RONU-109259 format. One line per 5 residues: number of its first residue (from 1); for each residue z, y, x of C-alpha. Coordinates in nm, 3 decimals. Layout:
N
NUM) Z,Y,X ~ ... $
***
This chain:
118
1) 0.365,1.835,-0.424 ~ 0.012,1.746,-0.540 ~ -0.128,2.051,-0.360 ~ 0.052,1.957,-0.039 ~ -0.087,1.604,-0.065 $
6) -0.437,1.742,-0.121 ~ -0.411,1.971,0.182 ~ -0.279,1.682,0.393 ~ -0.566,1.461,0.273 ~ -0.821,1.728,0.362 $
11) -0.669,1.773,0.706 ~ -0.672,1.398,0.759 ~ -1.034,1.372,0.645 ~ -1.119,1.637,0.901 ~ -0.942,1.439,1.173 $
16) -1.123,1.120,1.070 ~ -1.462,1.286,1.089 ~ -1.378,1.441,1.425 ~ -1.239,1.102,1.540 ~ -0.905,1.256,1.641 $
21) -0.686,1.058,1.400 ~ -0.373,0.932,1.575 ~ -0.194,0.609,1.502 ~ 0.160,0.519,1.606 ~ 0.205,0.144,1.584 $
26) 0.554,-0.001,1.600 ~ 0.715,-0.334,1.518 ~ 0.893,-0.330,1.182 ~ 1.058,-0.585,0.959 ~ 0.804,-0.674,0.689 $
31) 1.086,-0.705,0.436 ~ 1.209,-0.351,0.508 ~ 0.862,-0.193,0.509 ~ 0.741,-0.358,0.191 ~ 1.072,-0.324,0.007 $
36) 1.053,0.052,0.062 ~ 0.686,0.065,-0.036 ~ 0.738,-0.148,-0.348 ~ 1.036,0.062,-0.456 ~ 0.839,0.384,-0.412 $
41) 0.544,0.237,-0.599 ~ 0.758,0.108,-0.884 ~ 0.923,0.450,-0.921 ~ 0.589,0.634,-0.913 ~ 0.434,0.397,-1.170 $
46) 0.734,0.430,-1.403 ~ 0.723,0.810,-1.375 ~ 0.356,0.807,-1.474 ~ 0.428,0.639,-1.807 ~ 0.297,0.297,-1.706 $
51) 0.486,-0.032,-1.682 ~ 0.546,-0.155,-1.327 ~ 0.549,-0.527,-1.253 ~ 0.658,-0.588,-0.895 ~ 0.687,-0.914,-0.706 $
56) 0.747,-0.990,-0.341 ~ 0.756,-1.312,-0.146 ~ 0.810,-1.194,0.209 ~ 0.945,-1.418,0.484 ~ 1.270,-1.281,0.625 $
61) 1.146,-1.320,0.983 ~ 0.803,-1.159,0.929 ~ 0.726,-0.869,1.161 ~ 0.455,-0.607,1.109 ~ 0.294,-0.397,1.375 $
66) 0.197,-0.091,1.175 ~ 0.196,0.285,1.165 ~ 0.452,0.332,0.886 ~ 0.305,0.666,0.778 ~ -0.049,0.526,0.754 $
71) 0.052,0.212,0.563 ~ 0.247,0.430,0.321 ~ -0.067,0.642,0.272 ~ -0.277,0.333,0.198 ~ -0.033,0.186,-0.053 $
76) 0.027,0.524,-0.217 ~ -0.348,0.579,-0.251 ~ -0.393,0.237,-0.414 ~ -0.109,0.306,-0.657 ~ -0.239,0.654,-0.740 $
81) -0.584,0.509,-0.810 ~ -0.430,0.242,-1.030 ~ -0.237,0.503,-1.225 ~ -0.546,0.720,-1.263 ~ -0.765,0.434,-1.390 $
86) -0.515,0.243,-1.606 ~ -0.468,0.350,-1.968 ~ -0.131,0.514,-2.040 ~ 0.147,0.269,-2.115 ~ -0.036,-0.028,-1.967 $
91) 0.095,-0.257,-1.696 ~ 0.031,-0.204,-1.323 ~ 0.121,-0.495,-1.097 ~ 0.215,-0.471,-0.732 ~ 0.273,-0.784,-0.534 $
96) 0.293,-0.883,-0.174 ~ 0.358,-1.207,0.002 ~ 0.368,-1.341,0.350 ~ 0.080,-1.560,0.462 ~ 0.203,-1.723,0.777 $
101) -0.104,-1.939,0.829 ~ -0.457,-1.808,0.831 ~ -0.586,-2.101,0.625 ~ -0.377,-1.974,0.331 ~ -0.576,-1.651,0.310 $
106) -0.861,-1.792,0.095 ~ -0.600,-1.856,-0.178 ~ -0.571,-1.480,-0.226 ~ -0.822,-1.360,-0.490 ~ -1.118,-1.162,-0.354 $
111) -1.014,-0.850,-0.546 ~ -0.693,-0.832,-0.343 ~ -0.867,-0.808,-0.007 ~ -0.879,-0.460,0.142 ~ -1.112,-0.579,0.413 $
116) -1.401,-0.825,0.385 ~ -1.262,-1.172,0.328 ~ -1.410,-1.473,0.497 $
***
């Protein structure tokens, strides 16, 4: 499984450098997408010998326009990095919440931002 992931990552890196990476954006329920991602992350963290702490505050009506495969790659990569850099047996937290108003975004700590925060 790790070898397959590595080969997929190398192929994707090649597509990124050649600028031929494809995205397939669709509307999805945020609750469904993040419930699946949080469950996968919690399982993966527990299997690694770490303690998973998961929290979610997602509005029932929230809709995402995402490429489900790409968002899964991003979250999986973040979790794998956390596992790799967290001492065995320690806690790894995953949380997500809906920010319905842009002015709420500064309340999120800077270390959470994947993109430059304002």
